[in-house]
C-alpha positions in Angstrom: -10.2 -18.6 -5.7 -8.3 -20.3 -2.8 -9.7 -19.3 0.6 -9.9 -21.0 3.9 -12.3 -23.7 2.8 -10.2 -24.5 -0.3 -7.1 -25.0 1.8 -8.7 -27.3 4.3 -10.0 -29.5 1.4 -6.5 -29.5 -0.1 -5.0 -30.4 3.3 -7.3 -33.4 3.5 -6.4 -34.6 0.0 -2.6 -34.1 0.4 -2.6 -35.6 3.9 -4.4 -38.7 2.7 -1.8 -39.1 0.0 1.4 -38.3 1.9 1.1 -38.9 5.7 3.1 -41.9 6.8 5.0 -42.0 3.5 8.6 -41.3 2.7 9.5 -38.4 0.3 11.5 -40.0 -2.5 12.1 -36.6 -4.3 11.3 -33.0 -3.7 11.4 -30.9 -6.8 9.8 -27.7 -8.3 10.5 -24.3 -9.8 10.3 -22.2 -6.7 13.7 -20.9 -5.5 13.1 -22.3 -2.0 12.9 -25.8 -3.4 16.2 -25.4 -5.3 17.8 -24.1 -2.1 16.3 -26.3 0.6 14.4 -29.2 -1.1 17.2 -31.7 -0.4 16.6 -31.3 3.3 13.2 -33.0 2.9 14.3 -35.9 0.7 14.1 -39.2 2.5 12.0 -37.8 5.3 8.6 -39.2 6.3 5.5 -37.0 6.2 4.0 -36.8 9.7 1.2 -34.4 9.2 -0.6 -31.9 6.9 -2.6 -29.0 8.1 -4.3 -25.8 6.8 -4.0 -22.6 8.8 -6.0 -19.9 7.1 -4.7 -19.7 3.6 -1.5 -21.6 4.3 -0.9 -25.3 3.9 1.8 -26.9 6.0 3.4 -30.3 5.3 5.4 -31.6 8.3 8.1 -34.3 8.2 10.1 -36.2 10.8 13.2 -34.5 12.0 11.3 -31.2 12.6 11.1 -29.9 9.0 8.0 -28.3 7.4 6.9 -27.0 4.0 4.6 -24.0 3.9 2.7 -22.8 0.8 0.5 -19.8 0.3 -1.6 -20.2 -2.9 -2.2 -16.5 -3.5 -4.9 -15.8 -6.1 -4.3 -18.7 -8.5 -2.4 -21.5 -6.7 -3.7 -25.0 -6.3 -2.7 -28.4 -5.0 -3.2 -31.6 -7.1 -2.7 -35.2 -6.0 -1.7 -37.8 -8.6 -0.9 -41.4 -8.8 2.8 -42.0 -9.7 2.0 -43.1 -13.3 -0.9 -40.7 -13.9 -0.6 -38.2 -16.8 -0.2 -34.5 -15.9 -2.9 -32.2 -17.2 -0.7 -29.2 -16.5 2.9 -28.8 -17.6 5.4 -30.0 -15.0 7.3 -26.9 -15.7 4.6 -24.9 -13.9 4.9 -26.9 -10.7 6.2 -24.7 -7.9 6.6 -27.8 -5.6 6.5 -31.5 -6.3 6.4 -33.9 -3.3 6.9 -37.5 -4.6 6.5 -40.8 -2.7 6.5 -44.3 -4.0 2.7 -44.3 -3.8 1.6 -40.8 -4.8 2.6 -37.3 -6.0 1.4 -34.0 -4.5 1.9 -31.0 -6.7 1.5 -27.4 -5.9 1.0 -25.2 -9.0 1.3 -21.4 -9.3 1.8 -20.7 -5.6 3.7 -17.5 -5.1 5.0 -18.6 -1.6 6.9 -21.7 -0.8 8.9 -21.9 2.4 11.0 -24.9 3.6 12.4 -24.7 7.1 12.5 -26.0 10.7 9.0 -26.5 12.0 9.5 -23.9 14.7 10.5 -21.3 12.2 7.5 -21.9 10.0 5.2 -21.9 13.0 6.6 -18.5 13.9 5.5 -17.2 10.5 1.9 -18.5 10.7 1.8 -17.7 14.4 1.2 -14.0 13.5 -2.1 -15.0 11.9 -5.4 -14.5 13.6 -7.6 -17.5 14.6 -8.6 -19.8 11.8 -12.3 -19.3 11.0 -12.6 -22.9 9.8 -11.9 -24.2 13.3 -14.8 -25.7 15.2 -15.2 -22.7 17.6 -13.0 -19.7 16.7 -12.7 -17.4 19.6 -14.9 -14.4 18.6 -13.9 -12.3 21.6 -10.2 -12.6 20.6 -11.1 -11.8 17.0 -13.0 -8.7 17.9 -10.1 -7.5 20.1 -7.8 -8.0 17.1 -10.2 -6.2 14.9 -10.2 -3.2 17.2 -6.4 -3.1 16.9 -6.4 -3.4 13.1 -5.5 -0.3 11.1 -7.9 -1.3 8.3 -9.8 1.7 7.0 -12.9 -0.1 5.9 -14.8 -3.2 6.9 -13.9 -4.8 3.5 -10.2 -4.3 4.3 -10.7 -5.6 7.8 -12.2 -8.9 6.7 -9.1 -9.5 4.5 -6.7 -8.8 7.4 -5.4 -12.2 8.2 -3.9 -11.1 11.4 -7.4 -10.5 12.7 -8.8 -13.8 11.6 -7.5 -16.1 8.9 -9.4 -17.7 6.0 -11.5 -15.0 4.4 -10.7 -13.9 0.9 -12.4 -11.9 -1.8 -15.4 -14.2 -2.2 -16.4 -14.5 1.4 -15.6 -10.9 2.1 -18.3 -9.7 -0.4 -20.8 -12.4 0.6 -20.5 -11.8 4.3 -20.9 -8.1 4.0 -24.0 -8.6 1.8 -25.6 -11.1 4.2 -24.9 -8.8 7.2 -26.2 -5.8 5.2 -23.0 -3.7 5.6 -21.6 -1.3 3.0 -18.0 -2.3 2.2 -16.8 1.3 2.9 -18.1 1.3 6.5 -15.4 2.2 9.0 -14.8 -0.6 11.6 -14.8 2.2 14.2 -18.5 2.7 13.4 -19.4 -0.9 14.4 -20.0 -2.1 17.9 -18.5 -5.4 19.1 -21.7 -7.3 18.5 -21.8 -6.4 14.8 -18.1 -7.3 14.4 -18.6 -10.6 16.1 -21.6 -11.3 13.8 -19.4 -10.7 10.7 -16.9 -13.3 11.8 -19.6 -15.7 13.0 -21.1 -15.5 9.5 -17.8 -16.0 7.8 -17.1 -19.1 10.0 -20.5 -20.7 9.1 -20.0 -20.1 5.4 -16.5 -21.5 5.4 -17.4 -24.6 7.4 -20.4 -25.3 5.2 -18.1 -25.4 2.2 -15.2 -27.5 3.6 -16.8 -30.8 2.5 -16.3 -29.9 -1.2 -18.6 -29.5 -4.2 -19.5 -26.2 -5.8 -18.9 -23.5 -3.3 -22.1 -21.8 -2.2 -23.3 -19.0 0.0 -26.9 -18.9 -1.2 -27.6 -22.6 -0.4 -27.8 -23.5 -4.1 -24.9 -25.3 -5.7 -26.1 -24.7 -9.2 -23.5 -22.7 -11.3 -24.7 -19.1 -11.5 -26.9 -19.4 -8.5 -24.3 -20.1 -5.8 -23.3 -16.5 -4.9 -25.4 -13.5 -3.7 -23.1 -10.7 -5.1 -19.6 -12.0 -5.9 -18.8 -11.8 -9.6 -22.3 -10.4 -10.4 -21.5 -6.7 -11.1 -24.3 -5.1 -13.2 -26.7 -8.0 -12.6 -29.8 -7.7 -10.4 -29.6 -8.2 -6.7 -31.3 -11.5 -5.7 -33.1 -9.7 -2.9 -34.2 -6.3 -4.3 -33.4 -6.3 -8.0 -31.0 -3.3 -7.9 -27.8 -3.6 -10.0 -24.9 -5.1 -8.1 -21.9 -2.7 -7.9 -18.2 -3.4 -7.7 -15.1 -1.4 -6.9 -11.4 -2.0 -6.0 -9.9 -1.2 -2.7 -6.7 -1.6 -0.7 -3.1 -1.7 -1.8 -3.7 -4.8 -3.8 -6.7 -3.4 -5.6 -9.0 -6.2 -4.4 -12.5 -6.3 -6.0 -15.6 -6.0 -3.8 -19.1 -6.6 -4.9 -22.2 -5.3 -3.1 -25.8 -4.1 -3.5 -26.1 -0.3 -2.9 -29.7 -0.8 -1.9 -29.4 -3.7 0.5 -26.0 -2.3 1.9 -26.5 1.4 2.1 -23.6 3.6 3.1 -24.0 4.6 6.7 -25.0 8.2 7.5 -23.6 10.2 10.3 -26.8 9.8 12.3 -26.9 6.0 11.8 -23.3 5.8 13.1 -24.3 7.2 16.5 -27.1 4.6 16.6 -24.7 1.7 15.7 -22.3 2.8 18.4 -25.1 2.8 20.9 
């Protein structure tokens, strides 16, 4: 599932293939490509960056491509003569140079526009948690202003901090021993900061690639504490892992009811000090 670590790895691959090279053709099935792709043809790629779950490709002349991978999108880099393992008809965006091809499959969002316009879009995002030192004080302030009803929804609010998706949401809450239904209002600033500090550490630890892990093990089936493990025993206490959907997009959250008990009214007053 594409989250902040996935996007930063993709940006490194795409950047290595495209930066300093001229775009020979810009193609794809997304309507933004049909409408504005010609504006990029012939331009030289000057930079590639990831901001949260967005990947930006900058060109000379002040033009930028922005993609958001949603739940299933991915970037692939190919040599010009390499065979495609996925049908070209499924490519939302194809950036072709004489030396390499960068292809974005299944992305729901593709935007091509002036760099200033694209930056205005991503400028609404909270700090990127993959950055070296995300400003936790700023993130906590944004969290206090969020309308998210639960801490699970809060972690997915990209205007508070960007980069966390379903996987890290569930794993961070387990490691911090918080029930997903906990109200952010019941958490003090220190606990909120700890949540985002944990998310930052997990994201950064997985930027270098390989099997994503939050447990420290990269063995398939051992790499997550709770994500995707509904009904299986908790790695800490042995209780069955639970799952539920929440939010307007019915996102799935996994948690251990024993290790992450729902807070009682008395515990809330203790949490709030």
